[in-house]
C-alpha positions in Angstrom: -14.3 13.5 0.9 -16.5 16.5 1.5 -15.0 19.1 3.8 -17.4 20.8 6.3 -18.1 24.5 5.9 -19.3 24.8 9.5 -16.8 23.6 12.1 -17.7 22.8 15.7 -15.1 22.3 18.4 -13.5 23.4 21.7 -11.9 26.9 21.7 -8.3 27.2 22.8 -7.5 30.8 23.3 -3.9 31.8 23.4 -3.5 34.7 25.9 -1.0 36.0 28.5 -1.7 35.0 32.1 -3.0 38.6 32.4 -5.7 37.7 29.9 -4.3 39.9 27.1 -4.0 38.3 23.6 -0.4 37.3 22.7 0.6 39.2 19.6 3.5 38.7 17.3 3.8 34.9 17.7 6.5 34.1 15.2 7.2 30.9 13.4 10.1 30.1 15.8 7.7 30.3 18.7 5.2 28.1 16.9 7.8 25.5 15.7 11.3 26.0 17.0 14.2 25.8 14.5 15.8 23.0 16.6 13.1 20.7 15.3 13.4 21.5 11.6 15.1 18.2 11.0 11.7 16.5 11.6 10.1 15.7 8.2 7.3 13.4 9.3 4.2 15.6 9.8 2.9 13.1 12.3 5.8 13.9 14.6 5.5 17.7 14.3 2.5 18.2 16.5 4.2 17.4 19.8 6.4 20.5 19.4 3.7 23.0 18.5 4.1 26.3 20.5 6.7 24.7 22.8 8.8 27.8 22.4 6.0 30.2 23.4 6.3 31.2 27.1 3.3 29.9 29.1 2.2 27.5 26.3 4.9 24.8 26.4 2.3 22.1 27.2 0.0 23.2 24.3 0.5 19.9 22.4 -0.3 17.8 25.4 -3.5 19.7 26.2 -4.8 20.2 22.7 -7.4 17.8 21.4 -8.3 16.7 17.9 -11.0 19.1 16.7 -10.0 22.1 18.7 -10.2 25.6 17.1 -7.3 27.8 18.2 -7.6 31.6 18.7 -4.6 34.0 18.5 -3.8 37.7 18.7 -2.3 39.9 16.0 0.5 39.1 13.5 0.3 35.4 14.1 3.0 33.4 12.2 5.3 36.3 11.4 8.9 35.4 10.6 10.3 32.7 8.4 8.5 30.6 5.8 8.8 27.3 7.7 5.9 25.0 6.7 6.3 23.0 9.9 4.6 26.0 11.7 1.4 25.2 9.8 1.8 21.4 9.7 2.2 21.0 13.5 -1.4 22.2 13.9 -2.6 19.8 11.3 -0.7 16.9 13.0 -2.5 17.7 16.2 -5.9 17.6 14.5 -6.6 21.3 15.0 -9.6 22.2 12.8 -8.9 25.8 12.2 -7.0 28.9 13.4 -8.5 32.3 14.1 -6.3 35.3 14.6 -6.5 39.1 14.6 -4.0 39.1 11.7 -1.4 36.8 10.1 2.1 37.1 8.8 1.8 37.2 5.0 3.9 34.1 4.4 2.2 32.1 7.2 -1.2 33.0 5.8 -0.2 31.8 2.3 1.3 28.6 3.7 -1.8 27.8 5.7 -4.1 28.4 2.7 -1.9 26.3 0.4 -1.9 23.5 3.0 -5.7 23.6 3.2 -5.7 24.6 6.9 -8.7 26.9 7.5 -7.8 30.2 8.9 -10.0 33.2 9.6 -9.2 36.7 10.7 -11.1 38.0 13.7 -10.7 40.3 16.7 -12.9 38.0 18.8 -10.0 37.3 21.2 -10.1 40.9 22.5 -13.2 40.2 24.4 -13.0 37.6 27.2 -16.8 37.8 27.6 -17.2 36.3 24.2 -14.5 33.6 24.0 -12.5 31.6 26.5 -10.6 28.3 26.4 -13.0 25.4 26.9 -16.0 27.1 25.2 -17.8 25.1 22.6 -17.7 27.2 19.3 -19.0 27.0 15.8 -17.1 28.6 13.0 -18.7 29.2 9.6 -15.8 29.3 7.1 -18.0 30.8 4.4 -19.7 33.6 6.3 -17.0 34.1 9.0 -19.6 33.9 11.8 -18.2 32.6 15.0 -20.9 31.4 17.5 -20.0 30.6 21.1 -22.4 27.8 21.8 -21.5 27.8 25.5 -22.1 31.5 26.1 -24.8 31.9 23.4 -22.9 34.8 21.8 -22.0 35.5 18.2 -19.2 37.5 16.5 -19.3 38.5 12.8 -16.2 38.3 10.7 -15.2 38.1 7.1 -15.3 34.5 5.8 -12.7 32.8 3.7 -12.2 34.0 0.1 -13.4 32.0 -2.8 -10.0 30.7 -3.8 -9.2 29.9 -0.1 -12.4 28.0 0.2 -11.7 26.1 -3.1 -8.2 25.1 -1.9 -9.6 24.0 1.5 -12.4 21.9 -0.2 -9.9 20.3 -2.5 -7.6 19.4 0.4 -4.6 21.6 -0.5 -3.1 23.7 -3.3 -1.8 20.7 -5.2 -5.1 18.9 -5.2 -6.8 22.2 -6.2 -4.4 22.7 -9.1 -5.1 19.1 -10.4 -8.8 20.1 -10.7 -8.1 23.2 -12.8 
């Protein structure tokens, strides 16, 4: 199966009610430790972000194909893989954050979940929840098709792209 390089979907922008990006979303906010007994990835999605104030209904409102935008230091904390897998279970296409916790970033790359780094969330005139967006994983360009605006970013690294195209790190390693 050929994985797309350009993703199109609805933006879901994780902000405070004030409109400010939510920074420092740790893995316990993404996937609470009380759910760590769940091992079926298909069951993980329903608990995504349910420990993040103001976003407890995220799993109910997220749609397959969404692209989710976060503030800085997203995924800090523990190394729980469920914090990556819960987004995959919901059918989220990609994550875009100002920055990532190091372990979270590695887990997402290894799982083949596309992640990009961008400060696009800082400007509400460029991106809001519900906007139709296009994300080019190779170039990093994010186009807001609703507002007819663009935001340049760095694309995925070659190895990150190779792992994504293979499906995950294990599939990638089999091809070496």
